[in-house]
Structure formats: structure tokens, C-alpha cells
C-alpha positions as CSV (number, residue, x, y, z in Angstrom):
1,M,0.0,0.0,0.0
2,K,2.8,2.4,0.8
3,P,4.2,2.5,-2.8
4,Y,0.7,3.2,-4.1
5,K,0.1,6.1,-1.6
6,E,3.6,7.6,-2.4
7,A,2.9,7.4,-6.1
8,L,-0.4,9.2,-5.7
9,V,1.3,12.0,-3.7
10,D,4.2,12.2,-6.1
11,D,1.8,12.7,-9.0
12,G,-0.4,15.1,-7.0
13,I,-3.4,12.8,-7.2
14,P,-5.9,13.1,-4.3
15,A,-6.8,9.8,-2.6
16,H,-10.2,11.1,-1.6
17,S,-12.6,13.9,-2.6
18,F,-15.2,15.6,-0.5
19,A,-18.0,17.9,-1.8
20,V,-18.3,21.2,-0.1
21,D,-20.7,24.1,-0.6
22,N,-18.0,26.7,-1.1
23,V,-14.4,25.8,-1.9
24,A,-13.0,29.3,-1.3
25,A,-14.7,29.6,2.1
26,E,-13.7,26.1,3.2
27,F,-10.1,26.7,2.0
28,D,-9.9,29.9,4.1
29,R,-11.5,28.2,7.1
30,L,-9.1,25.2,7.0
31,R,-6.0,27.3,6.2
32,D,-6.8,29.4,9.3
33,L,-6.8,26.2,11.3
34,G,-3.3,25.4,10.1
35,V,-4.2,22.9,7.2
36,Q,-1.5,22.9,4.5
37,F,-2.8,22.9,0.9
38,T,-0.9,21.6,-2.1
39,Q,-3.3,23.3,-4.5
40,E,-5.1,26.6,-3.7
41,P,-8.7,27.0,-5.0
42,L,-8.9,26.5,-8.7
43,E,-11.9,27.1,-10.9
44,M,-12.3,24.8,-13.9
45,G,-15.5,25.8,-15.7
46,P,-18.4,24.7,-13.4
47,V,-16.1,22.9,-10.9
48,S,-13.9,24.4,-8.1
49,T,-11.3,22.4,-6.3
50,A,-8.5,22.7,-3.7
51,V,-6.2,19.9,-2.5
52,L,-4.9,19.5,1.1
53,D,-2.4,17.3,2.8
54,D,-4.0,15.2,5.6
55,T,-0.7,14.8,7.4
56,C,-1.0,11.0,7.1
57,G,0.5,10.7,3.6
58,N,-2.6,11.4,1.6
59,L,-3.9,14.3,-0.5
60,I,-7.5,15.2,-0.1
61,Q,-9.5,17.2,-2.6
62,I,-12.4,19.5,-1.7
63,V,-14.8,20.1,-4.6
64,H,-17.9,22.1,-5.5
65,S,-19.8,21.7,-8.8
66,K,-22.0,24.6,-9.8
């Protein structure tokens, strides 16, 4: 499992994704709590995303689809 997790992180691929109501607001809230992000909020057409480090070797994506 470790090589798989490392390969995902090395390639910047989130292991999990969670839907939120507002990516920018959640990014600000989590960053203020000390969460480290590897990708700041990014809008891609109707989808907004941001990626954080969960401190356990995984990247987690937050996403909102308009």
C-alpha cells in the first residue's frame, strides 16, 4: 500500500474527494486552522477544487460543482 500512496502524492493525485458548498470559504477556514494545501482554490469551468495534505501521507480534494 505504501508505494501506491507515495505514487499518488508524487503525482499530485488526491486519494479522496469531498463535496463542499463553497471551496474558497472552506479553503480559508481550513487554512486558518493550520491545514496545509498543495493546491489553492482553482476554478475549472463549473467545478472548483482545492487539495490539502491530511498529514498521514494522503492528498484530499475538496470540490464544488455549480
